TORKOL-13129 format. One record per residue (C-alpha): residue number from 1; z, x, y. Coordinates in pm, whole numbers. Layout:
// residues N
pos:Z:X:Y
NUM:Z:X:Y
...
This chain:
// residues 311
pos:Z:X:Y
1:-4903:-6037:-1974
2:-4740:-6076:-1632
3:-5005:-6327:-1522
4:-4950:-6528:-1838
5:-4572:-6528:-1786
6:-4606:-6645:-1427
7:-4848:-6915:-1539
8:-4607:-7040:-1806
9:-4322:-7051:-1554
10:-4531:-7247:-1303
11:-4639:-7495:-1572
12:-4281:-7544:-1695
13:-4148:-7608:-1345
14:-4431:-7850:-1273
15:-4364:-8047:-1591
16:-3991:-8066:-1524
17:-4044:-8188:-1168
18:-4298:-8441:-1279
19:-4064:-8581:-1545
20:-3779:-8609:-1297
21:-3995:-8782:-1040
22:-4129:-9019:-1306
23:-3782:-9124:-1421
24:-3648:-9180:-1065
25:-3937:-9393:-929
26:-4069:-9730:-1042
27:-4442:-9693:-982
28:-4706:-9464:-1121
29:-4566:-9111:-1123
30:-4725:-8869:-873
31:-4748:-8575:-1115
32:-5026:-8389:-935
33:-4861:-8375:-593
34:-4518:-8279:-723
35:-4664:-8003:-943
36:-4858:-7859:-656
37:-4555:-7865:-428
38:-4339:-7695:-691
39:-4593:-7429:-776
40:-4679:-7339:-416
41:-4377:-7109:-349
42:-4424:-6923:-678
43:-4794:-6881:-615
44:-4729:-6747:-265
45:-4469:-6503:-400
46:-4701:-6388:-676
47:-4990:-6336:-434
48:-4773:-6123:-204
49:-4675:-5884:-484
50:-4867:-5556:-510
51:-5055:-5505:-832
52:-4890:-5247:-1057
53:-5077:-4938:-1166
54:-5250:-4973:-1497
55:-5137:-4748:-1782
56:-5325:-4422:-1805
57:-5397:-4465:-2172
58:-5616:-4769:-2114
59:-5983:-4690:-2166
60:-6199:-4711:-1859
61:-5911:-4735:-1612
62:-5888:-4369:-1519
63:-6107:-4062:-1584
64:-5976:-3713:-1658
65:-6067:-3459:-1394
66:-6144:-3104:-1514
67:-6037:-2824:-1285
68:-6257:-2515:-1294
69:-6066:-2201:-1387
70:-6160:-1854:-1266
71:-6257:-1624:-1551
72:-6203:-1250:-1561
73:-6525:-1103:-1704
74:-6633:-740:-1740
75:-7007:-690:-1685
76:-7180:-376:-1813
77:-7551:-295:-1835
78:-7776:2:-1912
79:-8129:-1:-1773
80:-8408:249:-1842
81:-8700:260:-1597
82:-9008:483:-1608
83:-9098:584:-1253
84:-9382:790:-1111
85:-9147:983:-883
86:-8791:1003:-1015
87:-8641:1141:-694
88:-8792:867:-475
89:-8689:599:-725
90:-8331:729:-728
91:-8314:711:-347
92:-8448:355:-354
93:-8190:257:-616
94:-7907:392:-403
95:-8027:189:-104
96:-8054:-130:-309
97:-7702:-95:-449
98:-7549:1:-116
99:-7709:-299:55
100:-7554:-526:-210
101:-7204:-389:-145
102:-7190:-146:-437
103:-7162:232:-459
104:-7265:527:-674
105:-7000:632:-926
106:-7165:921:-1115
107:-7501:1096:-1120
108:-7653:1332:-1379
109:-7992:1496:-1335
110:-8182:1751:-1542
111:-8346:2069:-1417
112:-8700:1954:-1488
113:-8937:1854:-1213
114:-9249:1645:-1179
115:-9353:1418:-1462
116:-9077:1543:-1696
117:-8788:1479:-1457
118:-8509:1238:-1544
119:-8179:1129:-1394
120:-7893:900:-1487
121:-7708:701:-1218
122:-7397:490:-1272
123:-7337:223:-1008
124:-7047:-11:-934
125:-7181:-348:-819
126:-6996:-667:-715
127:-7027:-932:-990
128:-7181:-1182:-748
129:-7465:-941:-665
130:-7501:-802:-1016
131:-7792:-1025:-1137
132:-7999:-973:-820
133:-7943:-596:-819
134:-8036:-571:-1186
135:-8355:-765:-1127
136:-8456:-551:-829
137:-8388:-222:-1007
138:-8594:-333:-1305
139:-8887:-456:-1096
140:-8914:-236:-788
141:-8861:116:-923
142:-9125:127:-1194
143:-9183:-1:-1545
144:-8876:-120:-1731
145:-8846:43:-2072
146:-8522:-108:-2204
147:-8224:-315:-2097
148:-7886:-362:-2265
149:-7625:-599:-2122
150:-7272:-679:-2230
151:-7009:-921:-2104
152:-6645:-928:-2211
153:-6408:-1209:-2118
154:-6063:-1060:-2054
155:-5903:-1366:-1896
156:-5642:-1388:-2171
157:-5564:-1018:-2143
158:-5514:-1047:-1767
159:-5285:-1348:-1810
160:-5090:-1172:-2085
161:-5040:-861:-1872
162:-4924:-1067:-1574
163:-4680:-1260:-1793
164:-4537:-943:-1942
165:-4505:-791:-1596
166:-4298:-1086:-1478
167:-4079:-1060:-1787
168:-4028:-685:-1739
169:-3938:-727:-1371
170:-3687:-1002:-1455
171:-3535:-787:-1730
172:-3505:-492:-1493
173:-3332:-705:-1232
174:-3084:-823:-1493
175:-3021:-469:-1615
176:-2966:-339:-1262
177:-2718:-618:-1198
178:-2546:-532:-1524
179:-2538:-166:-1426
180:-2326:-251:-1123
181:-2070:-419:-1349
182:-2046:-132:-1598
183:-1698:19:-1607
184:-1716:304:-1856
185:-1946:604:-1870
186:-2080:493:-2207
187:-2179:153:-2072
188:-2346:314:-1772
189:-2544:552:-1995
190:-2655:273:-2228
191:-2773:55:-1942
192:-2951:344:-1768
193:-3128:432:-2093
194:-3249:74:-2127
195:-3354:68:-1762
196:-3561:385:-1811
197:-3732:237:-2116
198:-3813:-85:-1932
199:-3942:104:-1629
200:-4179:305:-1853
201:-4310:-18:-2005
202:-4350:-164:-1657
203:-4553:136:-1538
204:-4775:111:-1845
205:-4838:-256:-1779
206:-4913:-186:-1413
207:-5167:79:-1513
208:-5328:-166:-1754
209:-5339:-429:-1481
210:-5510:-188:-1240
211:-5766:-94:-1504
212:-5851:-456:-1575
213:-5871:-530:-1204
214:-6112:-241:-1144
215:-6328:-343:-1440
216:-6348:-709:-1344
217:-6385:-659:-969
218:-6701:-445:-1003
219:-6977:-453:-1263
220:-7088:-121:-1418
221:-7463:-60:-1415
222:-7612:258:-1563
223:-7968:335:-1450
224:-8175:589:-1643
225:-8483:704:-1452
226:-8746:899:-1649
227:-9077:1055:-1554
228:-9420:953:-1690
229:-9421:1220:-1963
230:-9064:1182:-2087
231:-9045:1051:-2443
232:-8785:786:-2516
233:-8690:730:-2877
234:-8577:380:-2961
235:-8283:372:-3202
236:-8384:230:-3539
237:-8148:11:-3730
238:-8114:109:-4095
239:-8195:-173:-4332
240:-7945:-215:-4616
241:-8043:-123:-4967
242:-8243:153:-5129
243:-8492:202:-4844
244:-8214:228:-4588
245:-8032:488:-4796
246:-8353:680:-4853
247:-8429:682:-4482
248:-8077:798:-4399
249:-8093:1073:-4663
250:-8429:1197:-4534
251:-8298:1213:-4179
252:-7991:1399:-4298
253:-8212:1651:-4486
254:-8434:1703:-4182
255:-8129:1747:-3961
256:-7980:2002:-4204
257:-8307:2199:-4217
258:-8330:2197:-3839
259:-7970:2317:-3811
260:-8039:2594:-4065
261:-8346:2707:-3873
262:-8147:2714:-3551
263:-7880:2929:-3715
264:-8145:3156:-3867
265:-8315:3193:-3529
266:-7984:3288:-3371
267:-7906:3546:-3643
268:-8256:3691:-3683
269:-8235:3937:-3388
270:-7904:4069:-3522
271:-8049:4107:-3870
272:-8351:4299:-3736
273:-8124:4526:-3534
274:-7902:4592:-3838
275:-8205:4674:-4058
276:-8344:4915:-3799
277:-8005:5081:-3764
278:-7974:5119:-4142
279:-8324:5272:-4165
280:-8242:5517:-3884
281:-7920:5625:-4054
282:-8096:5669:-4389
283:-8374:5877:-4229
284:-8125:6103:-4051
285:-7928:6158:-4368
286:-8242:6253:-4560
287:-8354:6484:-4280
288:-8015:6647:-4273
289:-8025:6709:-4646
290:-8370:6872:-4625
291:-8270:7107:-4342
292:-7951:7227:-4509
293:-8005:7577:-4679
294:-7945:7586:-5049
295:-7722:7862:-5194
296:-7894:8088:-5450
297:-7720:8104:-5784
298:-7716:8466:-5924
299:-7899:8510:-6245
300:-7673:8596:-6529
301:-7804:8851:-6770
302:-7762:8758:-7126
303:-7465:8929:-7273
304:-7548:9165:-7550
305:-7356:9140:-7860
306:-7146:9434:-7985
307:-7343:9710:-8149
308:-7281:9834:-8487
309:-7109:10138:-8348
310:-6863:9932:-8145
311:-6792:9720:-8437
C-alpha cells in the first residue's frame, strides 16, 4: 500500500508539472523531462527509507520457533533375571550401577544357597544412564525373565508446588509485616495463629517438593536375581465373565483349604498332647478306684415277727 501511495503521489506531481510547463511555453511540451526531474527527489527519498517490518500475521513472513521445555519424569522399572550364580551376578550389578553414577538403595536376600538362591536389589540410577544400565543388567547377568517399566510425568505437579510455595512465602511476608503493626493482644494472637498455619502449609509443600525432586532426579530400578531352580509364577489376568469368576472362586477355595490345613497342622500337636493327657488322667482315676478298699456291709438278719406268746 505504501508503494502504491508513493507511486500515485509521483504521478500526480509529474502531471501537474507537465501541465504547467505546457501552458507556459509555446512549443511542444517536454512532459518526459519535467516528470523525471519532479519525481527524482521523491524517488531518492523513498529509496533511502528503511523497509518496515512485515506484520507477523502474514503467512510465510515469519515462522514460529518452539522452545524445548524440560520435563519432570519419574522412571521406575522392575527386572527379573535368572542367573547361574546369584551372588556373582549381584556383585556385577552393583559395579554396573556404580559406574553409571547410581547407588544401591535396598537389598533383600533369602537364606537359600546354590541354585535356589535369590536376591532383590533396588538401585537409584541417573535418568540419563537409566536406559543403558537397564540394557546391561538384562543382558550381562543372565537370562531376562520379565521386565516392567513405568514413567510418570509430574511436570505440572512440580510447577504447581513451586507456584504454591511462592504464594505461601509472599503471604508469610505480608503476615509478618502485619504482625509488626498489630496493637492489641487479640490482633497479635490472630496474626500469629495465621502465621503458624501458613508455616505448616509451607513445610508440607517443601516436603512435597523434596520428594518430587528425589523421584525425578534418580530413576528407581528393582533387580530380582533368581537361581536356576527358582520357580517364578507369572500373574494371570482374570478374564471377565463366568470363566473369570469360576477361576477366582476356585483359587479362593484352594486358598481357604490351604489355610485350614496350615491351621490344623499348627493345632495338631496340641490336640495330640491334650488327648494323651486326658487318657493318662482317665487311667489314673480308674487305677485309683481299683486300689481303694471297699467297706463290707454287715449282713442284716431277717427280723422275726412277734410270736404268738408275745402277741
